[in-house]
C-alpha positions, -999 to +999 in steps of 0.1 A: +274+551+342+257+541+374+223+539+355+237+517+328+253+494+354+220+492+373+201+484+340+226+458+331+223+441+365+185+441+362+188+426+327+211+398+340+188+392+370+158+390+347+175+365+324+185+343+353+150+343+367+136+335+332+160+306+329+151+293+364+114+297+355+120+277+323+139+249+342+111+247+368+082+251+345+092+229+315+086+195+333+052+207+344+042+219+309+056+186+295+035+166+318+003+186+311+007+184+273+013+147+273-016+140+296-039+149+266-021+127+241-023+090+232+004+065+242+015+063+205+019+101+202+039+102+234+063+075+222+068+089+187+069+127+194+069+135+231+078+172+227+052+182+201+019+197+209-011+174+211-032+172+180-064+171+200-073+174+236-079+138+245-095+133+280-095+095+278-063+094+298-079+112+327-110+089+326-087+059+324-065+070+353-096+078+374-116+046+367-093+019+354-063+027+376-086+033+407-071+068+411-102+079+430-092+054+458-056+067+460-069+103+461-091+094+491-062+077+508-039+106+503-065+131+514-071+112+546-033+111+554-029+148+545-058+160+566-049+138+596-013+148+594-021+185+593-045+183+622-020+164+644+010+186+635-009+218+643-024+204+676+009+191+689+035+215+675+016+248+684+015+244+722+050+229+723+063+258+703+046+282+726+062+266+756+097+268+740+091+305+730+075+320+761+079+297+791+111+295+812+120+261+825+152+241+831+167+229+799+145+250+776+172+259+751+189+225+755+157+206+747+149+229+718+183+225+701+182+188+707+149+187+689+163+210+662+189+184+654+160+164+639+160+188+610+194+175+599+185+138+600+175+126+566+143+105+564+162+077+546+185+071+575+158+062+600+131+047+578+143+011+584+142+017+622+106+030+618+097+000+597+110-025+623+094-007+652+060-005+635+062-041+624+069-051+660+038-034+672+016-045+643+012-010+627+022-018+592-002-013+562-022+014+581-028+049+568-034+061+603-002+048+618+018+059+588+004+094+593+015+093+630+050+084+619+050+113+595+039+136+623+069+125+643+093+132+615+078+166+607+077+178+643+112+194+644+104+218+615+069+225+627+081+234+662+109+255+649+086+275+626+059+281+652+084+289+680+098+318+659+062+330+652+053+331+689+087+347+699+077+377+678+045+382+698+051+407+727+056+389+760+037+418+777+004+403+765+012+371+784+023+390+815-009+411+815-031+381+811-012+363+838-017+392+862-054+390+855-054+353+866-053+335+833-035+302+831-011+292+804-036+272+784-060+302+783-032+325+773-021+302+745-056+294+732-071+329+735-041+352+727-011+335+711-027+309+689-051+335+672-022+360+669+000+333+653-026+325+627-003+335+598+023+311+610-002+284+615-015+288+579+021+286+566+025+254+586-007+240+572+004+246+537+038+231+543+024+201+560-004+194+535+019+197+504+045+175+521+019+149+531+003+150+496+036+142+479+050+118+504+066+088+488+093+070+509+072+062+540+042+047+522+065+028+499+080+011+529+051+010+554+021+003+531+018-032+516-017-037+502-026-021+469-058-005+483-037+013+509-015+031+485-012+069+482-009+090+450+029+090+448+034+052+452+003+045+430+018+066+401+052+048+406+034+015+402+014+024+371+041+012+348+040-025+357+003-025+365-009-008+333+018-021+309+035+013+308+006+035+297+023+068+297-009+087+290-024+074+322+008+082+341+009+118+329-029+123+335-025+109+370+004+133+376-017+162+365-046+151+387-022+148+417-010+184+412-044+200+415-051+196+453-017+210+463-021+239+438-056+247+452-044+247+488-015+270+480-036+294+460-063+295+488-037+302+515-011+320+495-013+353+514-014+337+548+015+315+537+038+343+526+027+364+557+036+335+580+070+331+565+077+369+567+066+373+603+093+351+619+098+318+602+132+328+588+145+341+622+166+320+645 
């Protein structure tokens, strides 16, 4: 009886997972299939298989729609964002995790509140401040704004990673005369590599798919990133759905490559301490 109940539960779980996989995978499959079809085929029978593999949409999206420019812009933003987040969040997280100073917990939980603030609620404030200082329409300044918005999560993640590293290592190094920067750079940062890799993957994918900030802060067409460029393809290209689907497929590739390259480090970083409070 117990065996039958266990088998039934596994069957239900499998069916639920297959349903979730279908719900998540169907839009991706739909996008990939339509990327190889003509605009007429997409309009008349969007759910059928393509008759031939037509790569004209990819060529058109890359050349006619200047997608190579948008790829470069997005790559610049993503790399700069990753570098700044890791450089700033890691030492701050180490300080919260291992150093004892007045207001440590108070400051951390005040920073943690930032996780509950939606981006949409502060984006107008960011816009007016950046306009006041002449920072609009700049990929660099937009990336800095993204770093500020992503800092609460980054510090929370890395703090939990560093908390799991034994404090005895810091105490031993301190007895030997090492200062805090040496301890962090030579001991904790290397030992927290798995968490850092997870942070890199999170930050890169978030930067690659960012939409709201560039929509508000970037004005010139040549300053657009992938997400806003795809959103503007309709009016710019008279609703060429083939170009739009091809551009969407191209935009998936870098995030997929980053995830596959760092998949093991990503999962290890989450399991080490990212889910702990």
